[in-house]
DOMAR-745715 format. One line per 5 residues: number of its first residue (from 1); for each residue x negated, y, z of C-alpha. Coordinates in nm, 3 decimals. Layout:
// DOMAR-745715
NUM) X:Y:Z | ... $
// end
This chain:
// DOMAR-745715
1) 2.293:9.077:-11.754 | 2.344:8.697:-11.785 | 2.632:8.591:-12.009 | 2.777:8.241:-11.960 | 2.964:8.030:-12.182 $
6) 3.121:7.708:-12.061 | 3.257:7.421:-12.280 | 3.333:7.059:-12.284 | 3.657:7.045:-12.083 | 3.964:6.856:-12.181 $
11) 4.235:6.613:-12.090 | 4.107:6.278:-11.959 | 4.262:5.973:-11.793 | 4.172:5.900:-11.438 | 3.847:5.693:-11.431 $
16) 3.730:5.865:-11.742 | 3.428:6.085:-11.810 | 3.354:6.430:-11.939 | 3.019:6.628:-11.989 | 3.048:7.013:-11.946 $
21) 2.791:7.251:-12.086 | 2.713:7.595:-11.990 | 2.480:7.815:-12.211 | 2.338:8.133:-12.081 | 2.236:8.433:-12.291 $
26) 1.944:8.528:-12.071 | 1.585:8.437:-12.181 | 1.489:8.407:-11.822 | 1.749:8.125:-11.741 | 1.450:7.907:-11.635 $
31) 1.402:8.146:-11.336 | 1.749:8.103:-11.191 | 1.894:7.837:-10.982 | 2.228:7.736:-11.137 | 2.562:7.612:-11.022 $
36) 2.891:7.472:-11.118 | 3.213:7.577:-10.939 | 3.574:7.494:-10.991 | 3.899:7.643:-10.910 | 4.232:7.435:-10.896 $
41) 4.569:7.611:-10.928 | 4.647:7.792:-10.597 | 4.319:7.720:-10.444 | 3.995:7.913:-10.386 | 3.700:7.861:-10.614 $
46) 3.473:7.596:-10.465 | 3.112:7.506:-10.517 | 3.066:7.165:-10.702 | 2.697:7.134:-10.768 | 2.372:7.329:-10.781 $
51) 2.038:7.270:-10.942 | 1.723:7.465:-10.860 | 1.466:7.594:-11.093 | 1.261:7.272:-10.997 | 1.560:7.065:-11.072 $
56) 1.655:6.978:-10.721 | 2.021:6.899:-10.717 | 2.289:6.926:-10.440 | 2.649:6.815:-10.462 | 2.977:6.874:-10.264 $
61) 3.084:6.566:-10.074 | 3.399:6.537:-10.294 | 3.187:6.462:-10.612 | 2.867:6.314:-10.471 | 2.803:5.987:-10.652 $
66) 3.020:6.071:-10.947 | 2.895:6.396:-11.087 | 2.540:6.474:-11.207 | 2.411:6.831:-11.275 | 2.112:6.872:-11.506 $
71) 1.951:7.149:-11.706 | 1.761:7.211:-12.016 | 1.554:7.530:-11.991 | 1.448:7.521:-12.345 | 1.814:7.554:-12.448 $
76) 1.927:7.782:-12.160 | 2.194:7.522:-12.074 | 2.310:7.354:-11.767 | 2.530:7.038:-11.781 | 2.764:6.864:-11.548 $
81) 2.826:6.493:-11.618 | 3.148:6.393:-11.472 | 3.228:6.020:-11.409 | 3.507:5.831:-11.239 | 3.730:6.138:-11.271 $
86) 4.025:6.172:-11.024 | 4.345:6.385:-11.061 | 4.207:6.594:-10.773 | 3.910:6.699:-11.014 | 4.164:6.890:-11.219 $
91) 4.054:7.252:-11.228 | 3.893:7.527:-11.436 | 3.514:7.472:-11.410 | 3.263:7.760:-11.409 | 2.896:7.784:-11.409 $
96) 2.686:8.072:-11.266 | 2.345:8.171:-11.189 | 2.256:8.196:-10.824 | 2.039:8.470:-10.669 | 1.952:8.413:-10.297 $
101) 2.211:8.145:-10.298 | 2.497:8.350:-10.423 | 2.658:8.350:-10.762 | 2.627:8.658:-10.998 | 2.918:8.902:-10.994 $
106) 3.019:8.822:-11.349 | 3.185:8.486:-11.456 | 3.244:8.317:-11.781 | 3.580:8.212:-11.911 | 3.548:7.867:-11.757 $
111) 3.662:7.540:-11.916 | 3.969:7.353:-11.825 | 3.955:6.998:-11.698 | 4.269:6.808:-11.655 | 4.270:6.439:-11.516 $
116) 4.610:6.278:-11.582 | 4.752:5.965:-11.698 $
// end
């Protein structure tokens, strides 16, 4: 079972930047497509970005041009660089591995991102 640990969240002003990290326990990390999700208070969890095993990335329209997903297979880590942050980006951010396009059943604890002046 893959265990995931997210980090890098915090409080940032609108227009600021944060870099999230997610480290996976599995030695077969490089064989998984990976994704970042987020869940804002009172809302359902939504997909933010995905990165394939071949590093092909896709983004939700709401973050396209502002967020960049990347991965380091040697470190079993996936990153989310977030620029030009908006208050609407406030949420708990989670990463997960994808199998046939769907996240694994287990989730990490997430990392809180708060965008506020």
